[in-house]
N, C-alpha and C positions, 0 to 999 in steps of 0.2 A: 520416531528420522525410521521412513522405514527400507527395509532392504530390500533391497532391487539385483534380478540377480545378473547373473553373469552374461554377458555376449556372446551369443555362442564361439566358436575358433571358426573362420575360413580352412578349408580344404587343404589347402595351397600352404598354407602355413603351418597345417597339424600335423606333416609329412617332415618339414623342416624341420619340428619342435619336435620330433623325436628322437634322440639323442641314443645314440651307439643304436642302432638299427639301423639295418639297409631300406635303401628304399623300396627293394621289391616286395616287402612282406604288405607292399598297399595293394596288391594283388593275393587270389586266392593263390593255395597249392595245387595241382593236379597232380602229385605224388603224391603226400599224405593226406591231402583233403582241408588242412589247417584253414580256417578263415583268415578273411583280409583282418590285415596287423594282432593278426595272434600269430605265435612262433611253431616252425615246423617241428615234427614230429618222427620219432619211429613206426611206421605202422606197425610192428609188432606187438613191439612194449609199450608206448603209447610215452616210450622220455624223450621231452621238450632238447630243438638243437639250441646250439646257439648259434652258425649260421646256416642259410636259406639253400631249401634243393635247387643244382642246375634247371631243372626245369621250372623252376618257381621262379628266377632268374630272365630264363629265355621267355617267359610269359611274359616280365615287365617290360624287356626288352621289347618284345617284339607290338608292346601295346602302351609303347611310349614316347621310342624315338623314330625315326625315317633312320633306314639303312641307307649306309654308302653307296657300301657294294655293290648293291642288283636297287636301287634308288626307288623303292617303294614306299610308302605313309606308314605310318603306323597303322597297327590292328589287322597290316597285310605281311603273310607268311613269307619268309625268302625264299630266293628260288636261285639253282642255277640251272640256265640257258630252261627258263619254264618250267622246268621242273621243281616244285614244290621241296623243303626239304623238313625232312622228318621230325617234329619237336625240336628242329632246336634254329639258332640263328647268328648271321655271321660275323666275328668277332671284333668289326668295326661297329657292328652294331651294340655291343657294348658300352663298346667306349663311347657312343652317340650318347648313349642313355646314362649312361654317369656325369658325361658331361651335363646333360640335360638338368640330372637330380643337385648338382654341386652349385 
């Protein structure tokens, strides 16, 4: 009987099957340069971290969720009175992204 290779797992399922990892690991970290699906690390020493950097969580929330506060689409930075927020998102956008990931 010939051995058949396993079918590749869809990306949508792969994120949910990664037990114990924060969903923000699906994007690259702008702080330490860790690639997508790799743990964050301390830039000076290279030591890996258990948690992700706040900048990585901001990028993840921005790319995956709509902001209920300023009503912008995924991929668009949050703003206050038309002025983009520098490297951060509204707290409600984090909550929206967490709900979508659950």
